[in-house]
Kinemage of the C-alpha trace (Angstrom):
@kinemage 1
@onewidth
@group {chain A} dominant
@subgroup {mainchain}
@vectorlist {calphas} color= white
{ca met a 1} P -20.669 -12.640 -0.158
{ca lys a 2} L -17.922 -14.106 -2.300
{ca arg a 3} L -17.332 -10.740 -3.998
{ca val a 4} L -16.938 -8.912 -0.692
{ca thr a 5} L -14.418 -11.508 0.492
{ca thr a 6} L -12.510 -11.266 -2.777
{ca leu a 7} L -12.562 -7.478 -2.800
{ca ala a 8} L -11.410 -7.341 0.807
{ca ala a 9} L -8.401 -9.432 -0.149
{ca ile a 10} L -7.760 -7.278 -3.236
{ca thr a 11} L -7.972 -4.126 -1.127
{ca thr a 12} L -5.476 -5.515 1.354
{ca ala a 13} L -3.087 -6.368 -1.469
{ca ala a 14} L -3.517 -2.928 -3.019
{ca val a 15} L -2.852 -1.133 0.250
{ca leu a 16} L 0.221 -3.267 0.889
{ca ala a 17} L 1.465 -2.308 -2.543
{ca leu a 18} L 0.778 1.370 -1.927
{ca ser a 19} L 2.688 1.209 1.320
{ca ala a 20} L 5.506 -0.756 -0.331
{ca cys a 21} L 4.756 -3.642 2.017
{ca gly a 22} L 5.402 -1.645 5.157
{ca gly a 23} L 8.349 -1.662 7.515
{ca glu a 24} L 9.138 -0.727 11.067
{ca lys a 25} L 10.407 2.736 11.943
{ca gln a 26} L 14.138 3.011 12.098
{ca pro a 27} L 15.959 4.077 15.262
{ca gly a 28} L 17.832 7.324 15.214
{ca ala a 29} L 16.900 10.519 13.458
{ca ala a 30} L 18.131 12.681 10.644
{ca ala a 31} L 18.087 16.441 10.591
{ca pro a 32} L 14.520 17.734 10.264
{ca ala a 33} L 13.466 18.078 6.655
{ca pro a 34} L 12.147 21.424 5.478
{ca ala a 35} L 8.416 21.821 5.047
{ca pro a 36} L 7.299 21.484 1.413
{ca thr a 37} L 6.710 25.226 1.104
{ca glu a 38} L 10.226 26.099 2.301
{ca gln a 39} L 12.214 24.309 -0.378
{ca lys a 40} L 11.080 24.626 -3.969
{ca ser a 41} L 14.114 24.570 -6.220
{ca leu a 42} L 17.076 23.325 -4.193
{ca leu a 43} L 17.684 19.680 -5.014
{ca ser a 44} L 20.277 18.220 -2.681
{ca ala a 45} L 22.682 15.509 -3.768
{ca pro a 46} L 21.311 11.941 -3.645
{ca leu a 47} L 21.949 10.073 -0.410
{ca gly a 48} L 23.661 6.707 -0.253
{ca asp a 49} L 22.489 5.770 3.246
{ca pro a 50} L 18.953 4.289 3.088
{ca ile a 51} L 18.392 4.783 6.830
{ca gln a 52} L 19.097 8.509 6.589
{ca leu a 53} L 17.027 8.735 3.416
{ca ala a 54} L 14.101 6.974 5.119
{ca ala a 55} L 14.297 9.347 8.085
{ca leu a 56} L 14.306 12.451 5.862
{ca thr a 57} L 11.423 11.157 3.763
{ca arg a 58} L 9.444 10.275 6.882
{ca glu a 59} L 9.903 13.790 8.287
{ca ser a 60} L 8.840 15.380 5.004
{ca thr a 61} L 5.806 13.117 4.693
{ca lys a 62} L 4.861 13.886 8.282
{ca lys a 63} L 4.888 17.624 7.522
{ca ala a 64} L 3.073 17.368 4.193
{ca lys a 65} L 0.612 14.837 5.700
{ca ser a 66} L -1.506 14.309 2.605
{ca ser a 67} L -1.343 13.474 -1.080
{ca lys a 68} L -3.245 12.098 -4.004
{ca val a 69} L -2.101 8.771 -5.386
{ca thr a 70} L -2.571 6.544 -8.408
{ca met a 71} L -1.391 2.972 -8.754
{ca glu a 72} L -1.293 0.773 -11.806
{ca ser a 73} L -0.358 -2.879 -11.473
{ca val a 74} L 0.128 -5.257 -14.370
{ca ala a 75} L 0.443 -9.031 -14.030
{ca gly a 76} L 0.547 -10.770 -17.382
{ca thr a 77} L -2.659 -9.805 -19.155
{ca glu a 78} L -4.368 -8.589 -15.983
{ca lys a 79} L -4.395 -4.914 -15.083
{ca gln a 80} L -5.582 -3.121 -11.966
{ca thr a 81} L -5.852 0.638 -11.481
{ca val a 82} L -6.240 2.462 -8.178
{ca thr a 83} L -6.815 6.171 -7.603
{ca gly a 84} L -7.113 7.720 -4.184
{ca gln a 85} L -6.057 10.248 -1.607
{ca gly a 86} L -4.688 9.869 1.867
{ca val a 87} L -3.882 11.588 5.129
{ca tyr a 88} L -0.809 9.944 6.671
{ca asp a 89} L -1.093 10.448 10.410
{ca gly a 90} L -0.464 7.188 12.267
{ca glu a 91} L -3.530 6.179 14.263
{ca asn a 92} L -5.487 9.000 12.586
{ca thr a 93} L -4.642 7.894 9.052
{ca lys a 94} L -7.466 8.249 6.532
{ca phe a 95} L -7.627 6.887 3.034
{ca ser a 96} L -10.121 6.711 0.199
{ca met a 97} L -9.603 4.907 -3.067
{ca ser a 98} L -11.376 3.687 -6.146
{ca met a 99} L -10.172 0.463 -7.759
{ca asp a 100} L -10.854 -0.963 -11.184
{ca ser a 101} L -10.085 -4.682 -11.252
{ca asp a 102} L -11.084 -6.810 -14.241
{ca gly a 103} L -13.651 -4.201 -15.244
{ca lys a 104} L -15.274 -4.150 -11.808
{ca lys a 105} L -15.177 -0.901 -9.852
{ca leu a 106} L -14.752 -0.782 -6.100
{ca asp a 107} L -14.877 2.277 -3.850
{ca val a 108} L -13.518 2.069 -0.313
{ca val a 109} L -12.958 4.485 2.554
{ca phe a 110} L -10.750 3.948 5.594
{ca val a 111} L -11.431 6.233 8.538
{ca asp a 112} L -11.536 5.820 12.328
{ca ser a 113} L -9.767 2.436 12.050
{ca ala a 114} L -12.536 0.929 9.909
{ca leu a 115} L -12.808 0.129 6.225
{ca tyr a 116} L -16.048 0.802 4.351
{ca phe a 117} L -16.879 -0.941 1.061
{ca lys a 118} L -19.448 0.656 -1.216
{ca leu a 119} L -21.970 -1.945 -2.407
{ca asp a 120} L -23.314 -1.996 -5.950
{ca ala a 121} L -26.721 -3.340 -6.985
{ca ala a 122} L -25.433 -6.904 -7.394
{ca asp a 123} L -23.807 -6.808 -3.953
{ca lys a 124} L -27.016 -5.576 -2.337
{ca ala a 125} L -29.040 -8.316 -4.015
{ca glu a 126} L -26.604 -11.036 -2.968
{ca met a 127} L -26.361 -9.772 0.602
{ca lys a 128} L -30.087 -8.993 0.836
{ca thr a 129} L -29.623 -5.448 2.070
{ca asp a 130} L -30.611 -1.922 1.133
{ca lys a 131} L -27.519 -0.464 2.788
{ca ser a 132} L -24.960 1.302 0.599
{ca tyr a 133} L -21.868 0.302 2.577
{ca val a 134} L -20.498 -2.593 4.568
{ca lys a 135} L -17.972 -2.123 7.357
{ca ile a 136} L -14.871 -4.209 8.068
{ca ser a 137} L -12.834 -3.463 11.177
{ca ala a 138} L -10.101 -5.015 13.274
{ca asp a 139} L -12.566 -5.682 16.105
{ca gly a 140} L -15.417 -6.911 13.880
{ca gln a 141} L -17.155 -10.174 14.805
{ca asp a 142} L -17.741 -11.417 11.266
{ca pro a 143} L -15.296 -13.907 9.682
{ca ile a 144} L -13.979 -11.429 7.090
{ca ser a 145} L -13.152 -8.807 9.716
{ca gln a 146} L -11.473 -11.432 11.869
{ca leu a 147} L -9.478 -12.726 8.901
{ca leu a 148} L -8.467 -9.457 7.253
{ca gly a 149} L -9.467 -6.649 9.604
{ca lys a 150} L -6.229 -6.413 11.565
{ca met a 151} L -4.156 -6.816 8.425
{ca met a 152} L -5.980 -4.050 6.549
{ca ser a 153} L -6.024 -1.719 9.539
{ca lys a 154} L -2.303 -2.144 10.099
{ca ala a 155} L -1.442 -1.845 6.413
{ca ile a 156} L -3.468 1.324 5.915
{ca lys a 157} L -2.136 2.994 9.048
{ca asp a 158} L 1.347 2.206 7.751
{ca ser a 159} L 0.593 3.458 4.228
{ca asp a 160} L 2.916 6.432 4.684
{ca pro a 161} L 4.929 6.425 1.417
{ca ser a 162} L 8.182 6.815 3.349
{ca arg a 163} L 7.761 3.130 4.272
{ca thr a 164} L 9.367 2.307 0.933
{ca leu a 165} L 12.687 3.610 2.194
{ca glu a 166} L 12.266 2.034 5.617
{ca gln a 167} L 11.846 -1.332 3.942
{ca val a 168} L 14.916 -0.769 1.800
{ca ser a 169} L 17.043 -0.038 4.859
{ca lys a 170} L 16.244 -3.512 6.230
{ca ala a 171} L 15.559 -5.644 3.176
{ca gly a 172} L 17.543 -4.070 0.377
{ca lys a 173} L 20.083 -1.586 -0.818
{ca ile a 174} L 20.501 1.439 -3.055
{ca thr a 175} L 22.473 0.318 -6.111
{ca lys a 176} L 22.454 3.539 -8.133
{ca ser a 177} L 21.348 7.160 -7.869
{ca asp a 178} L 21.294 10.146 -10.197
{ca gln a 179} L 19.409 13.372 -10.816
{ca val a 180} L 16.773 13.445 -13.554
{ca glu a 181} L 13.634 15.337 -14.475
{ca leu a 182} L 10.274 13.648 -13.963
{ca asn a 183} L 7.395 15.388 -15.718
{ca gly a 184} L 9.469 18.562 -15.809
{ca glu a 185} L 10.415 18.496 -12.119
{ca pro a 186} L 13.994 17.890 -10.931
{ca thr a 187} L 14.252 14.749 -8.825
{ca asn a 188} L 16.707 12.451 -7.140
{ca his a 189} L 16.296 9.057 -8.797
{ca tyr a 190} L 17.228 5.918 -6.865
{ca val a 191} L 17.585 2.371 -8.167
{ca ile a 192} L 16.968 -0.138 -5.398
{ca glu a 193} L 17.107 -3.899 -4.970
{ca ile a 194} L 14.818 -5.422 -2.334
{ca glu a 195} L 15.524 -8.980 -1.162
{ca val a 196} L 12.237 -10.867 -1.300
{ca glu a 197} L 12.883 -13.245 1.606
{ca lys a 198} L 13.785 -10.378 3.942
{ca ala a 199} L 10.832 -8.306 2.724
{ca ile a 200} L 8.366 -11.131 3.410
{ca ala a 201} L 9.788 -11.558 6.912
{ca leu a 202} L 9.309 -7.825 7.530
{ca val a 203} L 5.716 -7.860 6.273
{ca val a 204} L 4.742 -10.829 8.419
{ca gly a 205} L 6.445 -9.431 11.497
{ca asp a 206} L 5.133 -5.894 11.064
{ca ile a 207} L 1.534 -6.918 10.451
{ca gly a 208} L 1.703 -9.253 13.408
{ca ile a 209} L -0.208 -12.070 11.741
{ca pro a 210} L 2.196 -14.964 11.072
{ca leu a 211} L 1.657 -16.978 7.929
{ca pro a 212} L 0.669 -20.631 8.428
{ca ala a 213} L 3.633 -22.966 8.779
{ca asp a 214} L 2.806 -24.783 5.534
{ca val a 215} L 2.708 -21.489 3.606
{ca leu a 216} L 6.055 -20.406 5.043
{ca lys a 217} L 7.466 -23.812 4.123
{ca gln a 218} L 6.267 -23.433 0.532
{ca leu a 219} L 7.720 -19.928 0.291
{ca asp a 220} L 11.028 -21.138 1.671
{ca ala a 221} L 11.140 -24.037 -0.784
{ca lys a 222} L 10.490 -21.787 -3.779
{ca leu a 223} L 12.749 -18.893 -2.770
{ca lys a 224} L 15.615 -20.352 -0.765
{ca gly a 225} L 18.980 -19.999 -2.456
{ca lys a 226} L 17.592 -18.138 -5.468
{ca asn a 227} L 18.429 -14.628 -4.220
{ca val a 228} L 15.218 -13.278 -5.732
{ca thr a 229} L 14.994 -9.493 -5.677
{ca ile a 230} L 12.384 -6.886 -6.548
{ca pro a 231} L 14.068 -4.122 -8.579
{ca thr a 232} L 12.541 -0.818 -7.532
{ca glu a 233} L 12.973 2.736 -8.773
{ca leu a 234} L 12.156 5.766 -6.659
{ca trp a 235} L 11.909 9.442 -7.584
{ca leu a 236} L 12.036 12.057 -4.787
{ca asn a 237} L 11.532 15.792 -5.234
{ca ala a 238} L 13.517 18.582 -3.548
{ca asp a 239} L 11.365 18.192 -0.430
{ca gln a 240} L 12.335 14.504 -0.109
{ca leu a 241} L 8.762 13.530 -1.009
{ca pro a 242} L 8.080 10.546 -3.287
{ca leu a 243} L 6.706 11.391 -6.719
{ca gln a 244} L 6.867 7.927 -8.244
{ca val a 245} L 7.742 4.364 -7.237
{ca val a 246} L 8.073 1.547 -9.783
{ca ser a 247} L 8.506 -2.049 -8.578
{ca asp a 248} L 9.159 -5.003 -10.877
{ca gln a 249} L 7.903 -8.242 -9.292
{ca thr a 250} L 8.440 -10.374 -12.412
{ca ala a 251} L 11.290 -12.460 -10.983
{ca phe a 252} L 9.334 -13.004 -7.766
{ca val a 253} L 6.135 -14.264 -9.411
{ca lys a 254} L 8.161 -16.530 -11.704
{ca ala a 255} L 10.016 -17.965 -8.722
{ca met a 256} L 6.628 -18.668 -7.153
{ca gly a 257} L 5.651 -20.699 -10.209
{ca ala a 258} L 3.389 -18.276 -12.056
{ca pro a 259} L 2.769 -19.512 -15.625
{ca gly a 260} L 3.779 -17.611 -18.743
{ca asp a 261} L 6.415 -15.005 -19.440
{ca gly a 262} L 4.367 -11.928 -18.599
{ca val a 263} L 5.644 -8.917 -16.703
{ca ala a 264} L 4.474 -8.168 -13.158
{ca lys a 265} L 5.007 -4.514 -12.350
{ca thr a 266} L 3.499 -1.858 -10.075
{ca thr a 267} L 3.741 1.900 -10.637
{ca val a 268} L 2.648 4.294 -7.886
{ca lys a 269} L 2.478 8.053 -8.485
{ca tyr a 270} L 2.032 10.723 -5.788
{ca thr a 271} L 0.781 14.254 -6.482
{ca asp a 272} L -0.629 17.288 -4.659
{ca trp a 273} L 1.462 16.856 -1.525
{ca gly a 274} L 0.075 18.930 1.344
{ca ser a 275} L -3.206 19.723 -0.408
{ca pro a 276} L -6.436 19.644 1.652
{ca val a 277} L -8.044 16.202 1.797
{ca asn a 278} L -11.583 15.619 3.026
{ca ile a 279} L -12.294 12.014 3.969
{ca thr a 280} L -15.279 11.131 6.146
{ca ala a 281} L -17.102 7.958 7.131
{ca pro a 282} L -20.387 7.203 5.348
{ca pro a 283} L -23.584 8.160 7.232
{ca ala a 284} L -24.298 5.552 9.902
{ca asp a 285} L -27.754 4.781 8.508
{ca gln a 286} L -26.177 3.764 5.188
{ca val a 287} L -23.768 1.255 6.749
{ca gly a 288} L -24.787 -2.370 7.229
{ca asp a 289} L -23.503 -4.871 9.765
{ca leu a 290} L -21.483 -7.487 7.898
{ca ala a 291} L -22.209 -10.275 10.393
{ca glu a 292} L -25.965 -9.735 9.971
{ca met a 293} L -25.634 -9.550 6.195
{ca met a 294} L -23.756 -12.844 6.166
{ca lys a 295} L -26.540 -14.498 8.141
{ca lys a 296} L -29.141 -13.260 5.651
{ca ala a 297} L -26.997 -14.364 2.724
{ca gly a 298} L -26.536 -17.788 4.249
{ca gly a 299} L -22.900 -17.200 5.243
{ca arg a 300} L -21.684 -17.488 1.671
C-alpha cells in the first residue's frame, strides 16, 4: 500500500512537471495559428508578448491535439525518466506514461477522468489481489483518491504543453529570444524567468486544493524576499508547437533547504505532433477497487 501511495504522489509530481505546473487560460485571443500541416518551413520572428505567444501555442496544440513526450528530471544523484503520449482535449484528455524512478518501473494510464496504475508482482502480493490495475479517481472513496484524485485529474486535464506559456504570462517574463536549430529543425528559442512565489500561487489556485496554512507559512518564510526564479528555456517550431522545455529548479530547491550542491533540472521533449494516439482504459475485469484492496491489506 505504501508503494501505491508513493507512486501516486510521484505521478502527480511528474504530471505537474509535464504541464509546467499549469495555469489558467488567458483572456483575449490571438490570430488562429495554422494547422501543423499548413506551415512547414516558415519560421516567424520570435514574439516578445507572452500572452500572445501562449494564445498562439494553445491554438496550435488544440489543432495538433496529440504528441509523444519524454521527460528526464535530475535532482542531485537521483534521476527519473518518463516516456508517454497524450491527447490534449480538455475534459477528454488522455495520457499514458511509463516512469522509471530509482530503478522501479511504473506504468499508468489516464482516461475517462480516472488514473490506472499497473501493479507488479510485489504490489499484488502486498495488496492481496490478482488484479493487474488499481484505479484512482477524483470521486473515489479510498483515502488516496480523496487525497490526490482531484489534484491528478486536474493536472492531467491541464497537461496541454501550451500551459508553459500561460504560466509565464502570469508568473514570469521572456528575457531573451533568438532563432536556433534543434536537432536539425529551425526553432524560436525563448529564455524565460518564472517567479517561484507567483508560480506556487497559480498552482494552488488552479488545482483548487489550498495548501495547509503551516505549509504556506513555511514556504513564505523560505522564499520571501529572495526573488527565487526558475530559469526556463523553450523551443517552438514553425507551427508554434513546443519541441523542448528545460527548467532549472536548482535555486528553488536550495532555497527550500535541500542539502548538497547538486543540480535540479527537468527536460521535457515533445515529438510526433498530430500523430495518431491510441489510449484506452484497461479491461474492467483487470481493475481492482482500491478501497477494497486497502481493507484486505490492512489499510497500510
